[in-house]
Predicted model as a PDB file, atoms N, CA, C, CB and O in Angstrom, pLDDT in the B-factor column:
MODEL        1                                                                  
ATOM      1  N   UNK A   1      84.642  91.274 116.254  1.00 52.00           N  
ATOM      2  CA  UNK A   1      85.365  92.351 115.692  1.00 52.00           C  
ATOM      3  C   UNK A   1      85.735  93.389 116.694  1.00 52.00           C  
ATOM      4  CB  UNK A   1      84.608  92.945 114.627  1.00 52.00           C  
ATOM      5  O   UNK A   1      84.773  93.744 117.375  1.00 52.00           O  
ATOM      6  N   UNK A   2      86.924  94.003 116.984  1.00 52.00           N  
ATOM      7  CA  UNK A   2      87.052  95.164 117.910  1.00 52.00           C  
ATOM      8  C   UNK A   2      86.220  96.178 117.479  1.00 52.00           C  
ATOM      9  CB  UNK A   2      88.412  95.692 118.030  1.00 52.00           C  
ATOM     10  O   UNK A   2      85.767  96.343 116.346  1.00 52.00           O  
ATOM     11  N   UNK A   3      86.022  96.977 118.670  1.00 52.00           N  
ATOM     12  CA  UNK A   3      85.123  98.131 118.603  1.00 52.00           C  
ATOM     13  C   UNK A   3      85.779  99.132 117.587  1.00 52.00           C  
ATOM     14  CB  UNK A   3      84.899  98.803 120.080  1.00 52.00           C  
ATOM     15  O   UNK A   3      85.047  99.674 116.759  1.00 52.00           O  
ATOM     16  N   UNK A   4      86.994  99.378 117.609  1.00 64.00           N  
ATOM     17  CA  UNK A   4      87.761 100.279 116.697  1.00 64.00           C  
ATOM     18  C   UNK A   4      87.585  99.866 115.152  1.00 64.00           C  
ATOM     19  CB  UNK A   4      89.323 100.228 117.108  1.00 64.00           C  
ATOM     20  O   UNK A   4      87.646 100.676 114.227  1.00 64.00           O  
ATOM     21  N   UNK A   5      87.388  98.666 115.029  1.00 68.00           N  
ATOM     22  CA  UNK A   5      87.378  98.189 113.590  1.00 68.00           C  
ATOM     23  C   UNK A   5      86.065  98.511 113.180  1.00 68.00           C  
ATOM     24  CB  UNK A   5      87.698  96.646 113.362  1.00 68.00           C  
ATOM     25  O   UNK A   5      85.919  99.100 112.109  1.00 68.00           O  
ATOM     26  N   UNK A   6      85.028  98.193 113.917  1.00 74.00           N  
ATOM     27  CA  UNK A   6      83.500  98.323 113.582  1.00 74.00           C  
ATOM     28  C   UNK A   6      83.406  99.981 113.309  1.00 74.00           C  
ATOM     29  CB  UNK A   6      82.380  97.726 115.009  1.00 74.00           C  
ATOM     30  O   UNK A   6      82.870 100.441 112.301  1.00 74.00           O  
ATOM     31  N   UNK A   7      83.938 100.703 114.234  1.00 78.00           N  
ATOM     32  CA  UNK A   7      83.803 102.028 114.177  1.00 78.00           C  
ATOM     33  C   UNK A   7      84.319 102.490 112.841  1.00 78.00           C  
ATOM     34  CB  UNK A   7      84.464 102.654 115.301  1.00 78.00           C  
ATOM     35  O   UNK A   7      83.532 103.247 112.272  1.00 78.00           O  
ATOM     36  N   UNK A   8      85.327 102.259 112.252  1.00 77.00           N  
ATOM     37  CA  UNK A   8      86.008 102.560 111.149  1.00 77.00           C  
ATOM     38  C   UNK A   8      85.214 102.035 109.911  1.00 77.00           C  
ATOM     39  CB  UNK A   8      87.379 102.013 111.260  1.00 77.00           C  
ATOM     40  O   UNK A   8      84.990 102.802 108.974  1.00 77.00           O  
ATOM     41  N   UNK A   9      84.804 100.797 109.894  1.00 79.00           N  
ATOM     42  CA  UNK A   9      84.001 100.238 108.826  1.00 79.00           C  
ATOM     43  C   UNK A   9      82.557 100.854 108.658  1.00 79.00           C  
ATOM     44  CB  UNK A   9      83.888  98.767 109.068  1.00 79.00           C  
ATOM     45  O   UNK A   9      81.927 100.805 107.601  1.00 79.00           O  
ATOM     46  N   UNK A  10      82.085 101.470 109.881  1.00 82.00           N  
ATOM     47  CA  UNK A  10      80.720 102.096 109.689  1.00 82.00           C  
ATOM     48  C   UNK A  10      80.689 103.386 109.390  1.00 82.00           C  
ATOM     49  CB  UNK A  10      79.925 101.987 110.757  1.00 82.00           C  
ATOM     50  O   UNK A  10      79.639 104.013 109.533  1.00 82.00           O  
ATOM     51  N   UNK A  11      81.965 104.059 108.876  1.00 80.00           N  
ATOM     52  CA  UNK A  11      82.043 105.386 108.503  1.00 80.00           C  
ATOM     53  C   UNK A  11      81.272 105.658 107.146  1.00 80.00           C  
ATOM     54  CB  UNK A  11      83.493 105.765 108.416  1.00 80.00           C  
ATOM     55  O   UNK A  11      81.427 104.859 106.223  1.00 80.00           O  
ATOM     56  N   UNK A  12      80.483 106.711 107.001  1.00 79.00           N  
ATOM     57  CA  UNK A  12      79.681 106.812 105.683  1.00 79.00           C  
ATOM     58  C   UNK A  12      80.113 108.398 105.261  1.00 79.00           C  
ATOM     59  CB  UNK A  12      77.798 106.541 105.930  1.00 79.00           C  
ATOM     60  O   UNK A  12      80.312 109.338 106.029  1.00 79.00           O  
ATOM     61  N   UNK A  13      80.184 108.379 103.948  1.00 74.00           N  
ATOM     62  CA  UNK A  13      80.142 109.819 103.545  1.00 74.00           C  
ATOM     63  C   UNK A  13      81.727 110.294 103.338  1.00 74.00           C  
ATOM     64  CB  UNK A  13      79.323 110.757 104.769  1.00 74.00           C  
ATOM     65  O   UNK A  13      82.092 111.435 103.053  1.00 74.00           O  
ATOM     66  N   UNK A  14      82.499 109.234 103.536  1.00 75.00           N  
ATOM     67  CA  UNK A  14      83.957 109.715 103.532  1.00 75.00           C  
ATOM     68  C   UNK A  14      84.740 108.549 102.711  1.00 75.00           C  
ATOM     69  CB  UNK A  14      84.594 109.923 105.185  1.00 75.00           C  
ATOM     70  O   UNK A  14      84.633 107.344 102.937  1.00 75.00           O  
ATOM     71  N   UNK A  15      85.520 109.135 101.747  1.00 83.00           N  
ATOM     72  CA  UNK A  15      86.375 108.027 101.089  1.00 83.00           C  
ATOM     73  C   UNK A  15      87.300 107.355 101.952  1.00 83.00           C  
ATOM     74  CB  UNK A  15      87.176 108.545  99.987  1.00 83.00           C  
ATOM     75  O   UNK A  15      88.074 108.068 102.590  1.00 83.00           O  
ATOM     76  N   UNK A  16      87.353 106.245 102.074  1.00 86.00           N  
ATOM     77  CA  UNK A  16      88.209 105.409 103.104  1.00 86.00           C  
ATOM     78  C   UNK A  16      88.809 104.289 102.195  1.00 86.00           C  
ATOM     79  CB  UNK A  16      87.255 104.726 104.446  1.00 86.00           C  
ATOM     80  O   UNK A  16      88.241 103.767 101.235  1.00 86.00           O  
ATOM     81  N   UNK A  17      90.249 103.971 102.743  1.00 89.00           N  
ATOM     82  CA  UNK A  17      90.928 103.013 102.298  1.00 89.00           C  
ATOM     83  C   UNK A  17      91.459 102.390 103.672  1.00 89.00           C  
ATOM     84  CB  UNK A  17      91.955 103.488 101.253  1.00 89.00           C  
ATOM     85  O   UNK A  17      92.017 103.109 104.500  1.00 89.00           O  
ATOM     86  N   UNK A  18      91.296 101.251 103.845  1.00 89.00           N  
ATOM     87  CA  UNK A  18      91.418 100.693 105.110  1.00 89.00           C  
ATOM     88  C   UNK A  18      92.617  99.496 104.889  1.00 89.00           C  
ATOM     89  CB  UNK A  18      89.886 100.123 105.644  1.00 89.00           C  
ATOM     90  O   UNK A  18      92.324  98.467 104.281  1.00 89.00           O  
ATOM     91  N   UNK A  19      93.689  99.665 105.311  1.00 91.00           N  
ATOM     92  CA  UNK A  19      94.902  98.655 105.029  1.00 91.00           C  
ATOM     93  C   UNK A  19      95.251  97.978 106.373  1.00 91.00           C  
ATOM     94  CB  UNK A  19      96.304  99.456 104.414  1.00 91.00           C  
ATOM     95  O   UNK A  19      95.777  98.561 107.321  1.00 91.00           O  
ATOM     96  N   UNK A  20      94.922  96.778 106.342  1.00 89.00           N  
ATOM     97  CA  UNK A  20      95.322  95.900 107.500  1.00 89.00           C  
ATOM     98  C   UNK A  20      96.530  95.097 107.210  1.00 89.00           C  
ATOM     99  CB  UNK A  20      94.206  94.952 107.883  1.00 89.00           C  
ATOM    100  O   UNK A  20      96.548  94.314 106.260  1.00 89.00           O  
ATOM    101  N   UNK A  21      97.614  95.281 108.059  1.00 90.00           N  
ATOM    102  CA  UNK A  21      98.857  94.736 108.090  1.00 90.00           C  
ATOM    103  C   UNK A  21      98.836  93.631 108.834  1.00 90.00           C  
ATOM    104  CB  UNK A  21      99.791  95.562 108.512  1.00 90.00           C  
ATOM    105  O   UNK A  21      98.775  93.843 110.045  1.00 90.00           O  
ATOM    106  N   UNK A  22      98.873  92.312 108.428  1.00 86.00           N  
ATOM    107  CA  UNK A  22      99.171  91.190 109.183  1.00 86.00           C  
ATOM    108  C   UNK A  22     100.576  90.734 109.337  1.00 86.00           C  
ATOM    109  CB  UNK A  22      98.480  90.208 108.689  1.00 86.00           C  
ATOM    110  O   UNK A  22     101.107  90.014 108.492  1.00 86.00           O  
ATOM    111  N   UNK A  23     101.247  91.190 110.521  1.00 84.00           N  
ATOM    112  CA  UNK A  23     102.585  91.041 110.643  1.00 84.00           C  
ATOM    113  C   UNK A  23     102.940  89.508 111.256  1.00 84.00           C  
ATOM    114  CB  UNK A  23     103.097  92.237 111.545  1.00 84.00           C  
ATOM    115  O   UNK A  23     103.652  89.337 112.246  1.00 84.00           O  
ATOM    116  N   UNK A  24     102.377  88.547 110.562  1.00 79.00           N  
ATOM    117  CA  UNK A  24     102.543  87.017 111.087  1.00 79.00           C  
ATOM    118  C   UNK A  24     101.863  86.792 112.272  1.00 79.00           C  
ATOM    119  CB  UNK A  24     103.993  86.592 111.371  1.00 79.00           C  
ATOM    120  O   UNK A  24     102.393  86.155 113.182  1.00 79.00           O  
ATOM    121  N   UNK A  25     100.606  87.305 112.368  1.00 74.00           N  
ATOM    122  CA  UNK A  25      99.835  86.975 113.400  1.00 74.00           C  
ATOM    123  C   UNK A  25      99.393  85.544 113.400  1.00 74.00           C  
ATOM    124  CB  UNK A  25      98.775  87.828 113.429  1.00 74.00           C  
ATOM    125  O   UNK A  25      99.094  84.894 112.398  1.00 74.00           O  
ATOM    126  N   UNK A  26      99.387  85.092 114.753  1.00 74.00           N  
ATOM    127  CA  UNK A  26      98.890  83.697 114.848  1.00 74.00           C  
ATOM    128  C   UNK A  26      97.344  83.513 115.196  1.00 74.00           C  
ATOM    129  CB  UNK A  26      99.716  82.989 115.917  1.00 74.00           C  
ATOM    130  O   UNK A  26      96.786  82.439 115.422  1.00 74.00           O  
ATOM    131  N   UNK A  27      96.759  84.800 115.192  1.00 73.00           N  
ATOM    132  CA  UNK A  27      95.108  84.856 115.221  1.00 73.00           C  
ATOM    133  C   UNK A  27      94.664  84.517 113.993  1.00 73.00           C  
ATOM    134  CB  UNK A  27      94.443  86.260 115.562  1.00 73.00           C  
ATOM    135  O   UNK A  27      95.373  84.126 113.066  1.00 73.00           O  
ATOM    136  N   UNK A  28      93.207  84.700 113.976  1.00 70.00           N  
ATOM    137  CA  UNK A  28      92.520  84.393 112.847  1.00 70.00           C  
ATOM    138  C   UNK A  28      92.212  85.747 112.120  1.00 70.00           C  
ATOM    139  CB  UNK A  28      91.274  83.576 113.196  1.00 70.00           C  
ATOM    140  O   UNK A  28      91.218  85.827 111.399  1.00 70.00           O  
ATOM    141  N   UNK A  29      92.955  86.687 112.278  1.00 74.00           N  
ATOM    142  CA  UNK A  29      92.804  88.234 111.849  1.00 74.00           C  
ATOM    143  C   UNK A  29      92.514  88.014 110.203  1.00 74.00           C  
ATOM    144  CB  UNK A  29      94.414  89.305 112.215  1.00 74.00           C  
ATOM    145  O   UNK A  29      91.490  88.384 109.629  1.00 74.00           O  
ATOM    146  N   UNK A  30      93.583  87.370 109.621  1.00 78.00           N  
ATOM    147  CA  UNK A  30      93.700  87.301 108.175  1.00 78.00           C  
ATOM    148  C   UNK A  30      92.439  86.762 107.503  1.00 78.00           C  
ATOM    149  CB  UNK A  30      94.875  86.444 107.806  1.00 78.00           C  
ATOM    150  O   UNK A  30      91.890  87.403 106.607  1.00 78.00           O  
ATOM    151  N   UNK A  31      91.986  85.599 107.929  1.00 82.00           N  
ATOM    152  CA  UNK A  31      90.783  85.142 107.281  1.00 82.00           C  
ATOM    153  C   UNK A  31      89.511  86.103 107.649  1.00 82.00           C  
ATOM    154  CB  UNK A  31      90.522  83.626 107.727  1.00 82.00           C  
ATOM    155  O   UNK A  31      88.569  86.178 106.861  1.00 82.00           O  
ATOM    156  N   UNK A  32      89.519  86.761 108.752  1.00 82.00           N  
ATOM    157  CA  UNK A  32      88.298  87.465 109.085  1.00 82.00           C  
ATOM    158  C   UNK A  32      88.211  88.683 108.273  1.00 82.00           C  
ATOM    159  CB  UNK A  32      88.220  87.800 110.545  1.00 82.00           C  
ATOM    160  O   UNK A  32      87.107  89.103 107.927  1.00 82.00           O  
ATOM    161  N   UNK A  33      89.460  89.369 107.894  1.00 83.00           N  
ATOM    162  CA  UNK A  33      89.672  90.450 107.217  1.00 83.00           C  
ATOM    163  C   UNK A  33      89.173  90.180 105.756  1.00 83.00           C  
ATOM    164  CB  UNK A  33      91.088  90.832 107.342  1.00 83.00           C  
ATOM    165  O   UNK A  33      88.346  90.884 105.176  1.00 83.00           O  
ATOM    166  N   UNK A  34      89.878  88.897 105.156  1.00 82.00           N  
ATOM    167  CA  UNK A  34      89.268  88.487 103.826  1.00 82.00           C  
ATOM    168  C   UNK A  34      87.834  88.392 103.642  1.00 82.00           C  
ATOM    169  CB  UNK A  34      89.727  87.258 103.478  1.00 82.00           C  
ATOM    170  O   UNK A  34      87.210  88.657 102.615  1.00 82.00           O  
ATOM    171  N   UNK A  35      87.373  87.977 104.775  1.00 85.00           N  
ATOM    172  CA  UNK A  35      85.752  87.525 104.644  1.00 85.00           C  
ATOM    173  C   UNK A  35      84.896  88.794 104.533  1.00 85.00           C  
ATOM    174  CB  UNK A  35      85.168  86.621 106.053  1.00 85.00           C  
ATOM    175  O   UNK A  35      83.720  88.646 104.202  1.00 85.00           O  
ATOM    176  N   UNK A  36      85.325  89.914 104.754  1.00 83.00           N  
ATOM    177  CA  UNK A  36      84.661  91.264 104.951  1.00 83.00           C  
ATOM    178  C   UNK A  36      84.008  91.583 103.706  1.00 83.00           C  
ATOM    179  CB  UNK A  36      85.654  92.416 105.346  1.00 83.00           C  
ATOM    180  O   UNK A  36      82.906  92.131 103.747  1.00 83.00           O  
ATOM    181  N   UNK A  37      84.623  91.270 102.459  1.00 82.00           N  
ATOM    182  CA  UNK A  37      84.040  91.633 101.176  1.00 82.00           C  
ATOM    183  C   UNK A  37      83.793  93.137 101.132  1.00 82.00           C  
ATOM    184  CB  UNK A  37      82.727  90.855 100.929  1.00 82.00           C  
ATOM    185  O   UNK A  37      82.737  93.553 100.655  1.00 82.00           O  
ATOM    186  N   UNK A  38      84.583  93.852 101.539  1.00 83.00           N  
ATOM    187  CA  UNK A  38      84.536  95.348 101.490  1.00 83.00           C  
ATOM    188  C   UNK A  38      85.545  95.928 100.802  1.00 83.00           C  
ATOM    189  CB  UNK A  38      84.546  95.933 102.731  1.00 83.00           C  
ATOM    190  O   UNK A  38      86.682  95.883 101.272  1.00 83.00           O  
ATOM    191  N   UNK A  39      85.295  96.552  99.601  1.00 87.00           N  
ATOM    192  CA  UNK A  39      86.302  97.065  98.677  1.00 87.00           C  
ATOM    193  C   UNK A  39      87.232  97.978  99.215  1.00 87.00           C  
ATOM    194  CB  UNK A  39      85.719  97.678  97.605  1.00 87.00           C  
ATOM    195  O   UNK A  39      88.295  98.176  98.626  1.00 87.00           O  
ATOM    196  N   UNK A  40      86.938  98.587 100.323  1.00 88.00           N  
ATOM    197  CA  UNK A  40      87.856  99.533 100.956  1.00 88.00           C  
ATOM    198  C   UNK A  40      88.916  98.966 101.849  1.00 88.00           C  
ATOM    199  CB  UNK A  40      87.104 100.463 101.719  1.00 88.00           C  
ATOM    200  O   UNK A  40      89.898  99.620 102.199  1.00 88.00           O  
ATOM    201  N   UNK A  41      88.676  97.679 102.220  1.00 89.00           N  
ATOM    202  CA  UNK A  41      89.813  96.978 103.027  1.00 89.00           C  
ATOM    203  C   UNK A  41      90.786  96.252 102.005  1.00 89.00           C  
ATOM    204  CB  UNK A  41      89.173  95.838 104.122  1.00 89.00           C  
ATOM    205  O   UNK A  41      90.448  95.683 100.966  1.00 89.00           O  
ATOM    206  N   UNK A  42      92.023  96.387 102.503  1.00 91.00           N  
ATOM    207  CA  UNK A  42      93.227  95.677 101.991  1.00 91.00           C  
ATOM    208  C   UNK A  42      94.075  95.007 102.901  1.00 91.00           C  
ATOM    209  CB  UNK A  42      94.029  96.528 101.327  1.00 91.00           C  
ATOM    210  O   UNK A  42      94.579  95.586 103.864  1.00 91.00           O  
ATOM    211  N   UNK A  43      94.273  93.698 102.614  1.00 91.00           N  
ATOM    212  CA  UNK A  43      95.106  92.918 103.515  1.00 91.00           C  
ATOM    213  C   UNK A  43      96.540  92.797 103.023  1.00 91.00           C  
ATOM    214  CB  UNK A  43      94.515  91.547 103.699  1.00 91.00           C  
ATOM    215  O   UNK A  43      96.798  92.355 101.903  1.00 91.00           O  
ATOM    216  N   UNK A  44      97.394  93.168 103.818  1.00 92.00           N  
ATOM    217  CA  UNK A  44      98.940  93.161 103.396  1.00 92.00           C  
ATOM    218  C   UNK A  44      99.604  92.251 104.548  1.00 92.00           C  
ATOM    219  CB  UNK A  44      99.688  94.850 103.351  1.00 92.00           C  
ATOM    220  O   UNK A  44      99.746  92.635 105.709  1.00 92.00           O  
ATOM    221  N   UNK A  45      99.956  91.096 104.100  1.00 90.00           N  
ATOM    222  CA  UNK A  45     100.843  90.205 104.844  1.00 90.00           C  
ATOM    223  C   UNK A  45     102.426  90.322 104.795  1.00 90.00           C  
ATOM    224  CB  UNK A  45     100.517  88.924 104.409  1.00 90.00           C  
ATOM    225  O   UNK A  45     103.094  90.340 103.762  1.00 90.00           O  
ATOM    226  N   UNK A  46     102.891  90.397 106.043  1.00 88.00           N  
ATOM    227  CA  UNK A  46     104.442  90.268 106.026  1.00 88.00           C  
ATOM    228  C   UNK A  46     104.934  89.488 107.108  1.00 88.00           C  
ATOM    229  CB  UNK A  46     105.146  91.600 106.099  1.00 88.00           C  
ATOM    230  O   UNK A  46     104.252  89.255 108.106  1.00 88.00           O  
ATOM    231  N   UNK A  47     106.143  89.058 106.939  1.00 86.00           N  
ATOM    232  CA  UNK A  47     106.689  88.197 108.098  1.00 86.00           C  
ATOM    233  C   UNK A  47     106.825  89.040 109.394  1.00 86.00           C  
ATOM    234  CB  UNK A  47     108.145  87.572 107.719  1.00 86.00           C  
ATOM    235  O   UNK A  47     106.889  90.269 109.365  1.00 86.00           O  
ATOM    236  N   UNK A  48     106.865  88.309 110.525  1.00 81.00           N  
ATOM    237  CA  UNK A  48     106.976  89.148 111.795  1.00 81.00           C  
ATOM    238  C   UNK A  48     108.219  89.990 111.737  1.00 81.00           C  
ATOM    239  CB  UNK A  48     107.019  88.246 113.101  1.00 81.00           C  
ATOM    240  O   UNK A  48     109.348  89.503 111.793  1.00 81.00           O  
ATOM    241  N   UNK A  49     107.950  91.353 111.617  1.00 83.00           N  
ATOM    242  CA  UNK A  49     109.036  92.253 111.497  1.00 83.00           C  
ATOM    243  C   UNK A  49     108.740  93.334 112.469  1.00 83.00           C  
ATOM    244  CB  UNK A  49     109.228  92.774 110.065  1.00 83.00           C  
ATOM    245  O   UNK A  49     109.472  94.321 112.386  1.00 83.00           O  
ATOM    246  N   UNK A  50     107.852  93.343 113.334  1.00 84.00           N  
ATOM    247  CA  UNK A  50     107.588  94.388 114.388  1.00 84.00           C  
ATOM    248  C   UNK A  50     106.585  95.535 114.038  1.00 84.00           C  
ATOM    249  CB  UNK A  50     108.896  95.030 114.742  1.00 84.00           C  
ATOM    250  O   UNK A  50     106.257  95.687 112.861  1.00 84.00           O  
ATOM    251  N   UNK A  51     106.190  96.181 114.817  1.00 86.00           N  
ATOM    252  CA  UNK A  51     105.388  97.195 114.773  1.00 86.00           C  
ATOM    253  C   UNK A  51     105.754  98.411 113.720  1.00 86.00           C  
ATOM    254  CB  UNK A  51     105.326  97.615 116.103  1.00 86.00           C  
ATOM    255  O   UNK A  51     104.933  98.895 112.942  1.00 86.00           O  
ATOM    256  N   UNK A  52     107.027  98.786 113.825  1.00 89.00           N  
ATOM    257  CA  UNK A  52     107.421  99.966 113.106  1.00 89.00           C  
ATOM    258  C   UNK A  52     107.467  99.402 111.433  1.00 89.00           C  
ATOM    259  CB  UNK A  52     109.006 100.576 113.764  1.00 89.00           C  
ATOM    260  O   UNK A  52     107.135 100.135 110.501  1.00 89.00           O  
ATOM    261  N   UNK A  53     107.886  98.136 111.269  1.00 90.00           N  
ATOM    262  CA  UNK A  53     107.878  97.731 109.942  1.00 90.00           C  
ATOM    263  C   UNK A  53     106.343  97.365 109.370  1.00 90.00           C  
ATOM    264  CB  UNK A  53     108.850  96.515 109.858  1.00 90.00           C  
ATOM    265  O   UNK A  53     106.111  97.439 108.163  1.00 90.00           O  
ATOM    266  N   UNK A  54     105.528  97.047 110.137  1.00 89.00           N  
ATOM    267  CA  UNK A  54     104.131  96.958 109.602  1.00 89.00           C  
ATOM    268  C   UNK A  54     103.549  98.183 109.611  1.00 89.00           C  
ATOM    269  CB  UNK A  54     103.271  96.057 110.322  1.00 89.00           C  
ATOM    270  O   UNK A  54     102.604  98.246 108.824  1.00 89.00           O  
ATOM    271  N   UNK A  55     103.782  99.245 110.255  1.00 92.00           N  
ATOM    272  CA  UNK A  55     103.068 100.772 110.102  1.00 92.00           C  
ATOM    273  C   UNK A  55     103.952 101.282 108.698  1.00 92.00           C  
ATOM    274  CB  UNK A  55     103.388 102.027 111.773  1.00 92.00           C  
ATOM    275  O   UNK A  55     103.309 101.905 107.853  1.00 92.00           O  
ATOM    276  N   UNK A  56     105.183 101.063 108.489  1.00 93.00           N  
ATOM    277  CA  UNK A  56     105.668 101.424 107.369  1.00 93.00           C  
ATOM    278  C   UNK A  56     105.034 100.781 106.253  1.00 93.00           C  
ATOM    279  CB  UNK A  56     106.940 101.248 107.385  1.00 93.00           C  
ATOM    280  O   UNK A  56     104.568 101.540 105.404  1.00 93.00           O  
ATOM    281  N   UNK A  57     104.908  99.454 106.058  1.00 94.00           N  
ATOM    282  CA  UNK A  57     104.299  98.884 104.901  1.00 94.00           C  
ATOM    283  C   UNK A  57     103.068  99.278 104.689  1.00 94.00           C  
ATOM    284  CB  UNK A  57     104.281  97.592 104.908  1.00 94.00           C  
ATOM    285  O   UNK A  57     102.671  99.218 103.525  1.00 94.00           O  
ATOM    286  N   UNK A  58     102.166  99.770 105.717  1.00 93.00           N  
ATOM    287  CA  UNK A  58     100.914 100.254 105.516  1.00 93.00           C  
ATOM    288  C   UNK A  58     100.888 101.392 104.880  1.00 93.00           C  
ATOM    289  CB  UNK A  58     100.263 100.374 106.569  1.00 93.00           C  
ATOM    290  O   UNK A  58     100.007 101.749 104.098  1.00 93.00           O  
ATOM    291  N   UNK A  59     102.057 102.126 105.263  1.00 94.00           N  
ATOM    292  CA  UNK A  59     101.959 103.511 104.936  1.00 94.00           C  
ATOM    293  C   UNK A  59     102.459 103.649 103.289  1.00 94.00           C  
ATOM    294  CB  UNK A  59     102.936 104.412 106.051  1.00 94.00           C  
ATOM    295  O   UNK A  59     102.109 104.535 102.510  1.00 94.00           O  
ATOM    296  N   UNK A  60     103.304 102.597 103.029  1.00 95.00           N  
ATOM    297  CA  UNK A  60     103.701 102.496 101.628  1.00 95.00           C  
ATOM    298  C   UNK A  60     102.623 102.135 100.588  1.00 95.00           C  
ATOM    299  CB  UNK A  60     104.743 101.512 101.542  1.00 95.00           C  
ATOM    300  O   UNK A  60     102.610 102.534  99.423  1.00 95.00           O  
ATOM    301  N   UNK A  61     101.766 101.365 101.142  1.00 94.00           N  
ATOM    302  CA  UNK A  61     100.613 100.883 100.494  1.00 94.00           C  
ATOM    303  C   UNK A  61      99.546 101.844 100.185  1.00 94.00           C  
ATOM    304  CB  UNK A  61     100.085  99.896 101.239  1.00 94.00           C  
ATOM    305  O   UNK A  61      98.761 101.710  99.246  1.00 94.00           O  
ATOM    306  N   UNK A  62      99.556 102.885 101.077  1.00 94.00           N  
ATOM    307  CA  UNK A  62      98.382 103.658 101.170  1.00 94.00           C  
ATOM    308  C   UNK A  62      98.407 104.755 100.047  1.00 94.00           C  
ATOM    309  CB  UNK A  62      98.268 104.271 102.590  1.00 94.00           C  
ATOM    310  O   UNK A  62      99.434 105.279  99.617  1.00 94.00           O  
ATOM    311  N   UNK A  63      97.175 105.017  99.649  1.00 92.00           N  
ATOM    312  CA  UNK A  63      96.922 106.049  98.280  1.00 92.00           C  
ATOM    313  C   UNK A  63      96.543 107.322  98.704  1.00 92.00           C  
ATOM    314  CB  UNK A  63      95.712 105.581  97.233  1.00 92.00           C  
ATOM    315  O   UNK A  63      96.729 108.281  97.955  1.00 92.00           O  
ATOM    316  N   UNK A  64      95.949 107.487  99.991  1.00 87.00           N  
ATOM    317  CA  UNK A  64      95.420 108.631 100.501  1.00 87.00           C  
ATOM    318  C   UNK A  64      96.431 109.665 100.974  1.00 87.00           C  
ATOM    319  CB  UNK A  64      94.565 108.276 101.527  1.00 87.00           C  
ATOM    320  O   UNK A  64      97.632 109.408 101.050  1.00 87.00           O  
ATOM    321  N   UNK A  65      95.888 110.873 101.298  1.00 87.00           N  
ATOM    322  CA  UNK A  65      96.937 111.814 101.876  1.00 87.00           C  
ATOM    323  C   UNK A  65      96.801 111.959 103.497  1.00 87.00           C  
ATOM    324  CB  UNK A  65      96.767 113.308 101.163  1.00 87.00           C  
ATOM    325  O   UNK A  65      97.646 112.593 104.128  1.00 87.00           O  
ATOM    326  N   UNK A  66      95.708 111.346 104.122  1.00 89.00           N  
ATOM    327  CA  UNK A  66      95.773 111.327 105.497  1.00 89.00           C  
ATOM    328  C   UNK A  66      96.024 109.868 106.050  1.00 89.00           C  
ATOM    329  CB  UNK A  66      94.511 111.925 106.032  1.00 89.00           C  
ATOM    330  O   UNK A  66      95.512 108.931 105.437  1.00 89.00           O  
ATOM    331  N   UNK A  67      96.706 109.653 107.059  1.00 89.00           N  
ATOM    332  CA  UNK A  67      96.877 108.267 107.486  1.00 89.00           C  
ATOM    333  C   UNK A  67      96.616 108.343 108.991  1.00 89.00           C  
ATOM    334  CB  UNK A  67      98.349 107.654 107.118  1.00 89.00           C  
ATOM    335  O   UNK A  67      97.162 109.195 109.691  1.00 89.00           O  
ATOM    336  N   UNK A  68      95.751 107.412 109.478  1.00 86.00           N  
ATOM    337  CA  UNK A  68      95.565 106.989 110.941  1.00 86.00           C  
ATOM    338  C   UNK A  68      95.948 105.742 111.203  1.00 86.00           C  
ATOM    339  CB  UNK A  68      94.252 107.069 111.401  1.00 86.00           C  
ATOM    340  O   UNK A  68      95.572 104.824 110.473  1.00 86.00           O  
ATOM    341  N   UNK A  69      96.753 105.524 112.283  1.00 86.00           N  
ATOM    342  CA  UNK A  69      97.180 104.178 112.704  1.00 86.00           C  
ATOM    343  C   UNK A  69      96.336 103.712 113.655  1.00 86.00           C  
ATOM    344  CB  UNK A  69      98.512 104.109 113.206  1.00 86.00           C  
ATOM    345  O   UNK A  69      96.236 104.482 114.611  1.00 86.00           O  
ATOM    346  N   UNK A  70      95.577 102.540 113.740  1.00 80.00           N  
ATOM    347  CA  UNK A  70      94.786 101.871 114.726  1.00 80.00           C  
ATOM    348  C   UNK A  70      95.623 100.558 114.940  1.00 80.00           C  
ATOM    349  CB  UNK A  70      93.214 101.623 114.239  1.00 80.00           C  
ATOM    350  O   UNK A  70      95.710  99.688 114.073  1.00 80.00           O  
ATOM    351  N   UNK A  71      96.203 100.492 116.118  1.00 76.00           N  
ATOM    352  CA  UNK A  71      97.066  99.383 116.811  1.00 76.00           C  
ATOM    353  C   UNK A  71      96.101  98.517 117.470  1.00 76.00           C  
ATOM    354  CB  UNK A  71      98.154  99.944 117.908  1.00 76.00           C  
ATOM    355  O   UNK A  71      95.497  98.941 118.455  1.00 76.00           O  
ATOM    356  N   UNK A  72      95.871  97.211 116.973  1.00 67.00           N  
ATOM    357  CA  UNK A  72      95.271  96.417 117.746  1.00 67.00           C  
ATOM    358  C   UNK A  72      96.005  95.693 118.853  1.00 67.00           C  
ATOM    359  CB  UNK A  72      94.720  95.640 116.993  1.00 67.00           C  
ATOM    360  O   UNK A  72      95.409  95.393 119.887  1.00 67.00           O  
ATOM    361  N   UNK A  73      97.192  95.424 118.680  1.00 55.00           N  
ATOM    362  CA  UNK A  73      98.029  94.891 119.821  1.00 55.00           C  
ATOM    363  C   UNK A  73      99.179  95.667 120.021  1.00 55.00           C  
ATOM    364  CB  UNK A  73      98.460  93.503 119.625  1.00 55.00           C  
ATOM    365  O   UNK A  73      99.974  95.373 120.913  1.00 55.00           O  
TER     366      UNK A  73                                                      
ENDMDL                                                                          
END                                                                             
C-alpha cells in the first residue's frame, strides 16, 4: 500500500470518507481497495476518462465539506 494511503487510513478522531476512483486501471488497485473492509472507503469505477473526470466523479460522490485529492499516478 502506498505511504499516502496508509497515512490516510491511520487517521484517528476524524470523520473521514475516503473515495477511491478507479479510472480503468490495469493494476490490482480495485481488489485491494475492496479487501480493506473499512466502512470509510468507497470504490468508484469509471471508464478511462482521465484525471479530471476521475477527480470530478470523486467530488460528486463526496458527502463532506472538505475535499483533499491524493493522486497516486
